[in-house]
C-alpha positions as CSV (number, residue, x, y, z in Angstrom):
1,M,-48.0,-153.0,75.8
2,K,-48.2,-149.4,76.8
3,P,-51.0,-149.9,79.4
4,V,-48.9,-152.7,81.0
5,A,-45.8,-150.6,81.0
6,D,-47.6,-147.5,82.3
7,N,-49.3,-149.4,85.1
8,N,-45.9,-150.9,86.2
9,S,-43.8,-147.8,85.6
10,I,-41.6,-149.6,83.1
11,E,-40.1,-148.4,79.8
12,V,-41.1,-149.8,76.4
13,T,-38.1,-150.5,74.1
14,N,-38.6,-151.3,70.5
15,Y,-36.5,-154.1,68.8
16,D,-35.7,-155.2,65.2
17,P,-38.0,-158.2,64.6
18,K,-35.6,-159.3,61.8
19,D,-32.7,-159.7,64.2
20,N,-33.7,-162.2,66.9
21,K,-30.2,-163.1,67.9
22,A,-29.4,-159.4,68.7
23,L,-32.6,-159.2,70.7
24,A,-31.7,-162.4,72.7
25,D,-28.1,-161.2,73.2
26,E,-29.2,-157.8,74.5
27,V,-31.9,-159.3,76.8
28,L,-29.5,-161.8,78.3
29,K,-26.8,-159.2,78.8
30,K,-28.9,-156.4,80.2
31,Y,-31.7,-158.2,82.0
32,S,-30.2,-161.4,83.2
33,G,-32.1,-162.6,86.3
34,K,-35.0,-160.2,85.7
35,N,-38.5,-160.7,84.4
36,I,-39.3,-159.0,81.0
37,I,-42.0,-159.0,78.5
38,I,-41.4,-159.3,74.7
39,A,-44.4,-158.7,72.5
40,G,-44.6,-159.9,68.9
41,H,-46.8,-161.3,66.2
42,S,-47.6,-164.8,64.9
43,N,-44.8,-164.4,62.3
44,T,-42.1,-163.2,64.7
45,I,-42.7,-165.1,68.0
46,P,-41.4,-168.5,66.7
47,G,-38.0,-166.9,65.7
48,I,-37.8,-165.0,69.0
49,L,-38.4,-168.2,71.0
50,E,-35.8,-170.0,69.0
51,A,-33.3,-167.2,69.6
52,F,-33.8,-168.0,73.3
53,G,-33.2,-171.7,72.8
54,V,-36.8,-173.1,72.7
55,K,-39.2,-174.0,69.9
56,A,-42.7,-172.8,69.4
57,P,-45.0,-175.6,70.5
58,F,-47.4,-175.1,67.6
59,E,-48.0,-172.9,64.6
60,I,-49.6,-169.5,65.7
61,A,-52.5,-168.4,63.5
62,K,-52.5,-164.7,62.4
63,D,-55.7,-164.0,64.3
64,D,-54.7,-165.8,67.5
65,Y,-53.9,-163.3,70.3
66,S,-54.4,-165.7,73.2
67,N,-50.9,-167.0,73.7
68,I,-48.4,-166.3,76.4
69,F,-45.0,-168.0,76.1
70,H,-43.0,-168.0,79.3
71,V,-39.3,-168.7,78.7
72,K,-37.1,-169.3,81.7
73,I,-33.3,-169.5,81.3
74,N,-31.4,-171.1,84.2
75,K,-27.7,-171.9,84.0
76,G,-27.9,-171.7,80.2
77,K,-30.8,-174.1,79.9
78,S,-34.0,-172.7,78.4
79,T,-37.5,-174.1,79.3
80,L,-40.8,-173.0,77.8
81,I,-44.3,-172.8,79.4
82,S,-47.1,-172.2,76.9
83,L,-50.3,-170.6,78.3
84,K,-53.6,-169.5,76.8
85,Y,-55.7,-166.7,78.2
């Protein structure tokens, strides 16, 4: 994420991958209405998605680095767009 952050002059913030609710609460409180990027691994992304009110559309293999999950929250309703690159 560092190259993306450096290129866009944004700060990288670490989070506890074992506390997805705290992550979701912090993001919704501090960044409501803004675009953010959350990076994770195959074993953390499903829980993060669920903390934001959506379900992973498929099981993510350990060696699969080709997914982008776009979660949009509007008026308390979460929607997910799953992309491959």
